[in-house]
N, C-alpha and C positions, 0 to 999 in steps of 0.2 A: 541335777540333770537326770533326765529320764533314760532308763535302759532301752536300747534299741534291739531289734531282732533281725537276723539275716533274712533278706527277702526270699532267698531260695530255699534254705533248709530250716528256717525258723529258730536257729540257735540263738540263745540270748547273748548279746554283746554288751556287757556291762561297761561302765565308765572306765576308761583307760585300757580296755581290751583292744587288741589289734584288729583292724577292719578296714574296709574300703567304703567310703561314703560318696555317693553321687548326689549332688544338689540339683534339683530340677525346679525351674521357674519359667514363666512365660511373660513376654512383654510385647506390646504392640510397637511396630516400627512404621514411621511415616504417617501416623495417625495422631492427631492432637485432640484432646489431651492424651498424652502417653499413659497407658495403663500397664500395670505390672501385677502379676499374681504373687501370692505368698510362696516362699521357697519351701520345697519338701526335701527331706533328707532320706535317701534310700541307702541302706547299709547291706554289705555282704561280708561274711567271714572270710578269712584268708583262703581256706580250702575252696570255697565256692568261687571266689574271685579268680583263682588260678584255673580251676576247672572250667569256668565259663570262658575265660580268655583263650584256653587251649582247645576248646571245642569248636564245632562248626558255627558259622555265623547264623544268628537268628533271623526270622522273617520280620519284616516291618521296618520302616525307615527309622523310627525312634529307637527301637531295640538295636538296630544295626549301629546307630551312632553311639549308644551307650557301650555296646560290645567293643567297638573300636577304641573308645577311651580306656576300657578295662585292659585291652591288649597292650596299649601303650604303657600303662602303669606296670603291668606284669613284666613286660620286656625291658623296662628302663632301669630297674634296680633289682638285684637278687633278694632284697630284704623281705618282700612279700612272699616269695617262694619259700624262703627260710621259715617265715612265720607259719605258713601252711604245713610244712614238714614237721615243725616243732609240735603243732597241735595234733597232727596225725600220729606222731611218735608217742605222745601222751596217751592217746586212745588205744594204740596197739599194746602198750604196756599193761593195760587193765583188762584186756580180753583173754579169756581162757583159750587154750589150744583146741582145735577141732577134735571132737570125740571124747572130751573130758567133761567133768561136771564141776566147773568152778576153779580148777587149778590155774594159777597164774602162768602166763607165757614167759618162758625164759629161754635163753640161748641153748642151755643144756638139754631142754626138754625135747627139742626137735620139732616143736609145734610150728604151724604156719597160719597165716591169716587168710581166711577164705571169704571172697566177696559174694 
């Protein structure tokens, strides 16, 4: 299986990594013969999923429909939020405190994360 990348941040999402996938396809209705496009898989990492769902609605009908689906997922179960925080905690543990040159962040150092 091919590795996917988050559409928003381009983070690699390997096989078995936690993510949200949106499958998109089009099909004709009321027209014979019925035509159907190939399905496309669009992936988002947990952090981007939660961030998008908690942000303001995007412009455009198709973007709005996808945003509403993402909000439903994020609000339905805390597992996605937990996955996002787990990934962020792993990143925070590897960043040096502000004003240092490569020292690891620890609770005793008094460092903080700067955006």
